[in-house]
C-alpha positions in Angstrom: -19.0 5.2 13.0 -18.2 8.6 14.7 -14.9 7.2 15.9 -14.1 5.9 12.4 -14.9 9.3 10.8 -12.8 11.1 13.4 -9.8 8.9 13.0 -10.0 9.1 9.2 -10.1 12.9 9.4 -7.2 13.1 11.9 -5.2 10.7 9.7 -5.9 12.5 6.5 -4.8 16.0 7.7 -1.1 15.4 7.7 -1.3 13.3 4.5 -3.1 15.9 2.6 -1.0 18.7 4.0 2.1 16.8 2.7 0.9 16.2 -0.6 -0.5 19.8 -1.3 2.1 21.9 0.4 5.1 19.7 1.2 6.4 19.1 -2.3 8.3 15.9 -3.2 10.2 16.0 0.1 6.9 16.3 2.3 5.5 13.1 0.4 8.7 11.4 1.0 8.8 12.1 4.7 5.1 11.3 5.5 5.5 8.0 3.6 8.5 7.3 5.5 6.7 7.7 8.8 3.9 5.4 7.5 6.4 3.0 6.3 8.1 2.5 9.7 4.7 2.1 11.4 3.7 -0.5 8.7 7.1 -2.3 9.3 6.4 -2.5 12.9 2.9 -3.8 12.4 4.1 -6.4 9.8 6.9 -7.6 12.3 4.4 -8.1 15.1 2.0 -10.1 12.9 4.5 -12.1 11.2 6.7 -13.1 14.1 4.6 -12.6 17.3 7.1 -14.6 19.4 9.8 -12.0 18.8 8.0 -8.7 18.2 10.6 -6.2 19.3 13.5 -8.0 17.8 11.9 -8.5 14.5 10.4 -5.0 14.3 13.9 -3.5 15.1 15.5 -5.6 12.3 12.7 -4.9 9.7 12.7 -1.2 10.5 16.4 -0.7 10.4 16.7 -2.7 6.9 13.6 -1.5 5.4 14.1 1.9 6.4 17.5 2.0 4.9 16.0 0.5 1.6 13.5 3.2 1.4 15.9 6.0 2.2 18.4 4.7 -0.5 15.5 4.6 -3.1 14.4 8.2 -2.2 17.7 10.0 -1.6 20.5 7.7 -2.7 21.6 5.4 -5.3 18.9 2.7 -6.4 21.6 0.3 -7.2 22.9 0.6 -3.8 19.4 0.1 -2.5 19.1 -3.2 -4.4 22.4 -4.5 -2.9 21.2 -3.5 0.6 18.0 -5.4 -0.1 19.8 -8.5 -1.1 22.2 -8.4 1.8 19.5 -7.7 4.1 17.4 -10.6 2.9 20.4 -12.8 3.3 21.1 -11.5 6.8 17.4 -12.0 8.0 17.2 -15.4 6.6 20.6 -16.2 8.5 19.4 -14.8 11.7 16.1 -16.8 11.4 18.1 -20.0 10.9 20.3 -19.2 14.0 17.8 -17.7 16.4 14.7 -20.0 15.8 15.5 -23.4 17.3 13.0 -25.3 15.2 14.2 -25.7 11.7 10.6 -25.6 9.9 9.6 -22.6 11.9 12.8 -20.9 11.1 12.2 -21.4 7.3 8.7 -19.9 7.7 10.2 -16.9 9.7 13.0 -16.4 7.2 10.4 -16.2 4.3 8.1 -14.1 6.2 10.9 -11.4 6.9 12.2 -11.5 3.3 8.4 -11.0 2.0 8.1 -8.1 4.4 11.2 -6.3 2.9 9.6 -6.3 -0.5 5.9 -5.9 0.6 6.3 -2.8 2.7 9.5 -0.7 1.9 9.8 -1.5 -1.8 6.0 -0.9 -2.7 5.7 2.0 -0.3 8.4 3.9 -2.3 6.2 4.2 -5.4 4.0 6.6 -3.6 6.5 9.4 -3.5 7.7 8.3 -7.0 4.3 9.4 -8.2 4.8 12.8 -6.8 8.2 13.0 -8.5 6.6 12.5 -11.9 6.3 16.3 -12.1 7.6 18.7 -9.6 4.6 21.1 -10.1 0.8 20.5 -9.8 0.8 17.5 -12.2 2.9 15.5 -9.5 0.3 16.4 -6.9 -2.5 15.2 -9.4 -0.7 11.8 -10.1 -0.8 11.2 -6.2 -4.4 12.3 -6.0 -5.2 9.9 -9.0 -3.8 6.8 -7.4 -5.6 7.9 -4.0 -9.1 8.5 -5.6 -9.1 5.5 -7.9 -8.1 3.3 -4.9 -10.5 5.0 -2.3 -13.4 5.7 -4.7 -13.2 1.8 -5.8 -13.1 0.7 -2.1 -16.0 2.9 -1.2 -18.0 2.0 -4.2 -17.4 -1.7 -3.5 -18.5 -1.3 0.0 -22.0 0.3 -0.7 -22.5 -1.9 -3.8 -21.7 -5.1 -2.0 -23.8 -4.1 1.0 -26.9 -3.4 -1.0 -26.4 -5.6 -4.1 -23.9 -8.3 -3.2 -24.9 -11.9 -3.5 -22.2 -13.7 -5.3 -18.8 -14.1 -3.4 -15.8 -12.8 -4.9 -13.2 -14.9 -3.1 -14.8 -16.3 0.0 -11.8 -18.4 1.2 -9.8 -15.1 1.7 -12.5 -12.4 2.2 -15.9 -13.7 2.8 -17.6 -10.2 2.7 -16.4 -9.3 -0.7 -18.8 -10.0 -3.7 -18.8 -9.7 -7.5 -21.5 -6.9 -7.3 -19.4 -5.0 -5.1 -16.3 -5.2 -7.2 -18.3 -4.0 -10.3 -19.8 -1.1 -8.3 -16.3 -0.1 -7.1 -14.9 -0.4 -10.5 -17.5 2.0 -11.9 -16.8 4.4 -8.9 -13.1 4.1 -9.6 -13.5 4.9 -13.3 -15.6 8.0 -12.5 -12.9 9.3 -10.0 -10.1 8.6 -12.5 -12.0 10.7 -15.1 -12.7 13.5 -12.5 -9.0 13.9 -11.5 -7.6 13.6 -15.0 -10.0 16.2 -16.4 -9.0 18.5 -13.6 -5.4 18.1 -13.1 -3.9 15.8 -15.9 -4.6 17.3 -19.3 -2.1 14.8 -21.1 -4.1 11.8 -19.8 -6.9 11.4 -22.3 -10.4 10.0 -21.5 -9.4 6.4 -22.8 -6.4 6.3 -20.5 -8.5 7.4 -17.5 -10.9 4.6 -18.2 -8.2 2.1 -18.6 -6.5 3.3 -15.4 -9.8 3.2 -13.5 -10.5 -0.4 -14.5 -7.2 -1.9 -14.2 -5.9 -0.1 -11.3 -9.1 -0.8 -9.3 -8.7 -4.5 -10.1 -5.1 -4.4 -8.9 -6.3 -2.6 -5.7 -8.8 -5.4 -4.9 -5.9 -7.9 -5.3 -3.9 -5.9 -3.0 -6.7 -5.9 -0.5 -7.1 -9.6 -0.8 -3.4 -10.2 -0.3 -3.4 -8.5 3.0 -6.4 -10.4 4.0 -4.5 -13.6 3.1 -1.5 -12.6 5.3 -3.7 -11.6 8.1 -5.6 -15.0 8.1 -2.3 -16.7 7.9 -0.8 -14.7 10.8 -4.2 -15.3 12.8 -5.0 -11.5 13.3 -7.9 -9.4 12.7 -6.2 -6.1 12.0 -2.6 -5.2 11.2 -2.5 -2.7 14.1 -4.4 -0.4 16.2 -3.2 3.1 15.4 -6.3 4.3 13.7 -9.4 3.4 15.9 -12.1 1.9 13.8 -9.8 1.4 10.9 -7.1 -1.0 12.2 -3.5 -0.2 11.4 -1.5 1.5 8.6 -1.3 -1.6 6.5 -5.2 -2.0 6.7 -5.5 1.4 5.2 -2.9 1.2 2.5 -3.1 -2.5 1.3 -4.6 -1.6 -1.8 -2.4 1.5 -2.4 0.7 -0.6 -2.1 -0.4 -2.4 -5.2 -2.0 0.5 -7.1 0.8 3.1 -6.8 3.4 1.1 -8.6 0.7 0.2 -11.3 -0.1 3.8 -12.0 3.7 4.8 -12.0 4.5 2.0 -14.6 1.4 3.1 -16.7 2.5 6.7 -16.8 6.1 5.7 -17.9 5.1 3.2 -20.5 2.8 5.6 -22.2 4.9 8.7 -21.5 2.2 10.6 -19.6 4.4 11.9 -16.6 
């Protein structure tokens, strides 16, 4: 437990520093670093027979897509995504001798291009909703909803959990944990919006807490599904006691675009 807490504290220091003092650029850079680590983790899980080659290919293409989304033209980023997907599928067809395995590798690589760089890009997009303190609050909103939901689900599931949520993918998750996490997420959403997002009314905070927490659960389950399919326990080792970067941000990858879209649909940014 001490190792887990120490690793979490060390990991949070640069993240919180970038969010609070780095402005939009600080968040973009810290996410870029996490993105490259996440791409390397994904590559090593998805294609363990060719880890270095796959990691280099995904980091190069995924890094370029993210950079263009942040500092370039999104239309060019879309073109690079399309061409990168075509190139990776072609490379898998040529480099993998077995046709069936080559098709699986091709699909895994293309999925990685969307799963990591595209979803990661919505974290700095939240900071860009407002160049001032409201942008910081939007980032904290998605973090608090996600982490409060995860923590609430852990304790509620541990002490009250009896009915499995989706045992085939994640045997430890329960419906009781999901409800407890959702209540915690709603409380966190109300707290952040009251303190830092005055435009976001109470009804929006409650809706965000419920909907975004549910989406976060799905994000967690999706990564669990991928790890089971890839035959690994953790995505990586960079955070002792926590696994890899993808283990820590699996829910955030789904919740960040959901919060960003909600803010735009209801003109709250």
